[in-house]
Structures are given as C-alpha cells and as structure tokens.
N, C-alpha and C positions, 0 to 999 in steps of 0.2 A: 580636492575632496575633503581633506582633513581640516582645512580652514573653515569650510562651510559648516561642518559638523560642530566645530568649536564655537562658531558664532551663534549657533542655535542653542547652546547651553545657557541656562538662566544666569549662572554666576558670572559668565563672561560678559553678558550684556550689562549686568549691574556694575562690574568692575570697569568696563570701558565707557560708562556713562560719563559725560563731561563734568557734571556736578560732583560725582564721586571722586573723579581724578583730581579736580581742583581742590575739593575739601581735604582729601588725603594729603596733597602737596602742602596745603596751608597748615594742617595740623603738624606735619613733620617739620615744617619751617619754624613754627612757633615753639615746638618742644625742644629742638636741637640748635637751630641756627640764629634765631633772632637775638638782638641785644638784651631783651627781657625774657629770655627763654626759661622754660621750666627748670632746666639744669642749673642755671645761674641762680634762680630763686631758691632752689634747694641748698645750694652751696652757701648763699647768703644767710639762709635760715640757720644753718649749722654754725656759721660764724657768730650770729646773734646769740645763739644758745651758749656758745663758749664764752662770749664776752659777758653775758649775764651771770654765769657761774663765777667768772673772775671778779665781777663787780661785787657779788655776794661775799666772796672770800675776802676781798679788800675791805668791805664794810666791817666784817668781823675783826680783821686785823686792826682797823682804826679804833674800834671799840675796846679791844685789848690794850692798845697803846694809850687810849684816853684814861682807862682805869689805872694803868701804870703811872701815868703822869699825876693823877689825883693822889695816888699812894705816895709818890715821891715828893709831894708838897710838904710832907711831914719830915723835919730834919733827921729824926731817928731812922725813918725808913730810907731816906736818901743815903745816910751813912751805911746802913745795912746793905743796900743795893750796891754801893761803890765797893764795899769790902768783898762781897760775894762775887760780883761780876768782874771787877777790874783789879781785884787783889790789892786795893789801896790800904795803907796803914797809917797809924799815927806816929809821930816822932817817938823815938825811944821804944819802939815796939817791933818785935820780930814775928814774921809769919812763916809757918811751916806748911808746905803743901804735901799732903800724903796721897800718893797715887798707887792704886792697886794694879796688879798684873792685867786684869781684864780691861781696865781703863786705858792702859798703855797700848794694848792690842787694838782697841777702838781708835785711838789717835793714829796709829800706824796705818790702819786700814783707810782712814779718812785722808791721810797724806798721799797714799797710793792713788786714790781716785782723783 
C-alpha cells in the first residue's frame, strides 16, 4: 500500500522519469568523474592564476635587474656596487665594518631559520 501511494506523488514520478535519471547521472559524471570535469577545470584555473602572478613578479624582477645592469655600465657605479655589496677594496686600503646590536640580532635570527 505504501509503494502505491508513493508512486502517486508528483515528485516521485518526476524523479523516476528515465530522462531525469539519465540527465542527473550525466551531470554528476561531468562534474566529478570525467577527465575534463568541472573540478579539474577549477584546479587548473587556480594554477593559471598562480602562474600569472608569478609571471608578473618575474617581469618586475627582470626590469629591476635590467635597470641595475644599465646602472653598472658606469665604472664609478660598478665600483660603488662592488664596495657596498661585496666589501671589495683597493690596494693599501682598509675597510672597517661597523655592526650595531640590532643588526647582529637580525643575523642570528636569520641563521636560526
């Protein structure tokens, strides 16, 4: 008796319609299980966005490096860069490095990491 009443319900007839069942199975298959599923598309879109951000960052870094190279084409700038960055010196010259307490703490923290 219960099955007969259930079959008379409108939602049951719609849900058991062959077209609705096949369409539902197709949609579930395309969203979750297919090789070109919606989930894979969303994951690939996220990867594309990440790579585009990385591309923009690298373009900015290339531009900074290009400016640095142009700047270093001048011999005086090259000497200044070598002295500041790599602590190079001329013959018969002494260099004194003065480090403050806070800079020493920063170096210790970097070495711990």
